C-alpha positions in Angstrom: 11.9 -10.4 14.8 13.9 -8.2 12.4 17.6 -9.0 11.7 18.7 -5.4 11.5 22.1 -5.9 9.8 20.6 -7.8 6.8 17.0 -6.7 6.6 15.1 -3.5 6.1 11.5 -2.5 5.6 12.5 1.1 4.7 12.1 0.4 1.0 9.2 -0.2 -1.3 11.3 -2.0 -3.9 14.0 -4.2 -2.2 13.3 -8.0 -2.4 10.1 -8.7 -0.4 10.5 -11.5 2.1 7.5 -11.3 4.3 4.1 -9.6 3.8 0.9 -9.2 5.8 -2.4 -9.9 4.1 -6.1 -9.8 5.2 -8.1 -12.6 3.5 -11.4 -11.6 1.9 -13.3 -14.2 4.1 -12.0 -12.3 7.2 -12.6 -8.8 5.9 -15.9 -9.4 4.1 -17.2 -12.0 6.6 -20.2 -13.1 4.6 -22.4 -12.2 1.6 -24.9 -10.6 3.9 -22.2 -8.4 5.5 -21.0 -7.3 2.0 -24.5 -6.5 1.0 -25.0 -4.3 4.1 -21.7 -2.4 3.8 -20.5 -1.9 0.3 -22.6 1.1 -0.7 -21.8 3.1 2.4 -18.0 2.3 1.9 -18.2 3.7 -1.7 -17.4 0.5 -3.5 -18.0 0.7 -7.2 -20.2 -2.4 -7.2 -21.1 -5.2 -4.7 -18.2 -7.8 -4.4 -19.1 -11.4 -4.8 -18.0 -13.0 -1.4 -17.1 -16.4 -2.8 -15.3 -15.1 -5.8 -13.4 -12.6 -3.6 -12.2 -15.4 -1.3 -10.9 -17.3 -4.4 -9.1 -14.2 -5.6 -7.5 -13.8 -2.1 -6.2 -17.4 -2.3 -4.8 -16.9 -5.8 -3.2 -13.6 -4.9 -1.4 -15.1 -1.9 -0.3 -18.1 -3.9 1.2 -15.8 -6.5 3.2 -13.9 -3.8 4.4 -17.2 -2.4 5.5 -18.4 -5.8 7.6 -15.2 -6.0 9.4 -16.1 -2.8 7.3 -14.1 -0.3 6.2 -15.5 3.0 2.6 -14.6 3.7 1.3 -13.8 7.2 -2.4 -13.4 7.7 -4.1 -10.7 9.8 -6.9 -13.1 10.6 -10.5 -12.3 11.6 -11.6 -9.1 13.3 -14.9 -7.3 12.9 -13.5 -4.0 11.6 -15.3 -3.7 8.3 -14.8 -4.6 4.6 -12.0 -2.0 4.0 -9.7 -3.9 6.4 -9.0 -6.0 3.3 -6.7 -3.1 2.3 -4.2 -3.9 5.1 -1.5 -1.4 4.1 -3.5 1.6 5.2 -3.6 1.0 9.0 0.1 1.0 9.7 3.5 2.2 8.6 6.5 -0.2 9.1 10.1 0.9 9.4 13.3 -0.5 10.9 12.2 -0.2 14.5 8.8 -1.8 14.0 5.2 -0.7 13.3 3.6 2.7 13.6 -0.2 2.4 14.0 -2.0 4.9 11.9 -5.2 7.0 12.6 -7.5 6.6 9.7 -8.9 9.5 7.8 -11.9 7.5 6.8 -14.2 7.3 9.8 -15.5 3.8 9.0 -11.9 2.5 9.3 -11.0 3.9 12.7 -10.9 0.5 14.4 -8.4 -1.1 12.1 -5.1 0.1 13.7 -6.0 -1.2 17.1 -6.9 -4.6 15.6 -3.5 -4.7 13.9 -1.7 -4.1 17.1 -2.5 -7.6 18.3 -1.5 -9.0 15.0 1.9 -7.4 15.0 2.6 -8.5 18.6 1.7 -12.0 17.6 4.2 -11.8 14.7 7.0 -10.6 16.9 6.9 -7.1 15.4 7.3 -4.3 18.0 4.8 -1.4 17.9 7.1 1.6 17.8 4.4 4.2 18.1 1.0 5.4 17.0 -0.7 8.4 15.5 -2.9 10.0 18.2 -5.3 12.9 18.9 -6.2 15.0 15.9 -3.5 13.4 13.7 -4.7 11.4 10.7 -2.4 9.2 8.6 -3.1 6.3 6.3 -0.4 3.9 5.0 -1.5 4.4 1.4 -0.2 7.9 1.6 3.3 6.8 2.6 6.0 5.6 0.1 9.7 5.0 0.5 11.9 6.6 -2.2 15.0 5.2 -0.5 16.1 3.7 2.8 16.2 7.1 4.4 13.8 9.1 2.3 10.0 9.0 2.8 7.3 10.6 0.7 4.0 11.4 2.4 0.8 12.5 0.7 -1.1 15.3 2.4 -4.7 14.9 1.4 -8.1 14.0 2.9 -6.9 10.8 4.5 -3.6 12.2 6.0 -3.4 15.6 7.6 -0.6 17.9 8.8 -0.7 16.7 12.4 -0.5 13.1 11.3 2.6 13.9 9.2 4.2 15.8 12.1 3.7 12.9 14.5 5.0 10.4 11.9 8.1 12.6 11.3 8.7 12.7 15.1 8.3 8.9 15.4 10.8 8.3 12.6 13.4 10.7 14.1 16.8 9.2 13.5 15.5 6.6 11.0 15.1 9.0 8.0 17.0 12.0 6.6 14.2 13.4 4.6 10.4 13.4 4.6 9.0 14.8 1.4 5.4 16.1 1.7 3.3 15.9 -1.5 0.1 18.0 -1.3 -2.6 15.9 -3.0 -5.4 17.3 -5.3 -9.1 17.5 -4.4 -9.8 15.2 -7.3 -13.1 13.5 -6.6 -13.4 14.8 -3.0 -13.2 13.5 0.5 -15.3 10.4 -0.1 -13.0 9.1 -2.9 -10.3 6.5 -2.4 -7.3 8.6 -3.2 -3.8 8.2 -1.7 -0.3 9.2 -2.7 0.1 5.6 -3.9 -2.8 6.1 -6.2 -0.4 8.1 -8.4 3.0 6.6 -7.7 4.3 3.1 -7.2 8.1 2.7 -6.9 9.5 -0.1 -9.0 13.3 0.3 -8.2 15.4 3.0 -6.6 15.6 4.7 -10.0 12.2 3.8 -11.5 8.5 4.4 -10.6 5.2 4.1 -12.3 3.2 7.3 -12.0 0.0 9.1 -13.2 1.5 12.5 -13.9 -1.8 14.5 -14.4 -2.4 14.1 -10.6 1.1 14.4 -9.3 2.0 17.7 -7.5 4.5 19.6 -9.7 7.1 20.0 -7.0 6.9 16.3 -6.1 7.2 15.2 -9.7 10.2 17.6 -10.1 11.8 16.0 -6.9 11.4 12.5 -8.4 13.1 13.6 -11.6 15.9 15.4 -9.7 16.5 12.2 -7.8 17.2 10.4 -11.1 14.0 8.4 -11.0 12.7 7.3 -14.4 8.9 7.7 -14.7 6.7 5.1 -16.4 3.6 7.0 -17.3 0.1 5.5 -16.8 -2.2 6.3 -19.7 -5.4 8.2 -18.9 -7.7 5.3 -19.7 -5.9 2.9 -17.3 -5.8 5.2 -14.2 -9.2 4.3 -12.8 -8.5 0.6 -13.3 -5.5 0.7 -10.9 -2.8 0.9 -13.6 -0.6 3.0 -11.3 -1.1 0.7 -8.3 1.8 -1.8 -8.6 3.6 -3.8 -6.0 7.3 -4.3 -6.4 8.4 -7.7 -5.0 12.0 -6.9 -6.0 13.7 -4.2 -8.1 12.0 -4.3 -11.5 9.8 -7.3 -10.6 6.2 -6.3 -10.0 2.7 -7.6 -9.3 -0.1 -5.7 -11.0 -3.8 -6.1 -11.5 -4.6 -7.6 -14.8 -6.4 -5.5 -17.4 -4.0 -2.6 -18.0 -2.1 -3.8 -21.0 -0.5 -0.4 -22.0 0.8 0.2 -18.5 2.2 -3.3 -18.5 3.8 -2.8 -21.9 5.5 0.5 -20.7 6.8 -1.2 -17.6 8.2 -4.1 -19.6 9.9 -1.6 -22.0 11.6 -0.1 -18.8 12.9 -3.6 -17.9 10.2 -4.6 -15.4 9.1 -8.2 -15.2 5.3 -8.0 -14.5 3.1 -10.7 -12.9 -0.6 -10.1 -12.9 -3.5 -11.4 -10.8 -7.3 -11.4 -11.2 -8.8 -8.9 -8.8 -12.3 -7.9 -10.0 -13.7 -8.5 -6.5 -10.8 -7.7 -4.2 -9.3 -4.8 -6.2 -11.4 -3.3 -8.9 -14.7 -2.9 -7.0 -13.1 -1.4 -3.9 -10.5 0.6 -5.8 -7.6 -1.0 -4.0 -4.7 -2.5 -6.0 -1.8 -4.8 -4.9 -0.1 -2.2 -2.8 -3.3 -1.6 -0.9 -3.8 -5.4 -0.3 -0.3 -5.8 1.2 1.6 -4.5 4.3 5.3 -5.3 3.6 7.0 -6.4 6.7 10.5 -7.4 5.7 12.4 -6.5 2.6 16.0 -7.7 2.3 18.9 -5.6 1.2 21.0 -8.7 0.7 20.2 -12.3 -0.3 19.3 -14.5 2.7 22.0 -17.0 3.7 
C-alpha cells in the first residue's frame, strides 16, 4: 500500500521505487500469436518472440540495477499491445484509474489490470466509462498537482472530463494539449510521443508536433526543453523514462538526443529494444506503469 506522507506517484520524474511491467512472453504469448496479430495492430515489422522475451528480461534487470522494484502484470489474453502497460491506467495518490482505450483492439486491457492492481494492494479509485476514452500515454505529470493531458485520437473530451472529476482535490491544474492529426487515427501517437519529463524543470520534446499553447506553457513554467532532432523522432528519441530527476532510461540508437540530454545534465542509461520498442513504436515510458515515486529517500 502507499505510504502517503513519504511517497507519491503524482510525478513523472521523482525517484522511481516501484513499477509495473508486462513481459513479452505474457503479451506476445507465442510466435504464432505474434504472426497472427502484428499487422492488424500496425507494428512496423513482425517481432521475434524469443528475442523480445530476452529484451524484456534485460529491460527489467536494468530498472532493478537502478533501484526500481519490478512488479509483473502476468499473463492475460488481451493482445500484444498489452506489453505497453502504461496506457491502460493512470495512477495518482489515491490509487489507480482504469482507462478506456481509444484503440478498439486494446479495450480489454483495463479490466485485466484491475485484478493486477488489487493483487498488488493498489486501490482502484475509479474508471473511465461510457463514451469516455483515455489512454495513459496521453497523461503526464508536470508537477505533483499539475497534469498534462493530450486530446487526440486515443483520448477524447469526455475521457478528460471524467479524469478531471476523478482527480478532484488531488490536482490544481489539468492542462489539455490538443494533438495534431499527424499520421491519422491508426497511428501510435500520444502526448508522451512528443514530451518526456526529465525533472521538474527539464523535459525532452519534439517541438514540431507540440501544440503552440502547450509549448508556451512549458516555457512559462520554467521548463528547459531538450529538443529531439527530426531524424530521431520516429526511433523513439523523445520517449524517455525518468527514474529520478536527471536520470533517464532511453532506447538505444538515438545518439544526438542522448548527447543533448547529457549536455543538460542528464545521466542516460540505454537498453536494446528492437523487438519490444522499435517495431511496436513504444519506448520506455510505454513499457512501464510507475506505481510509486518517492519525494524523499526511503528510511
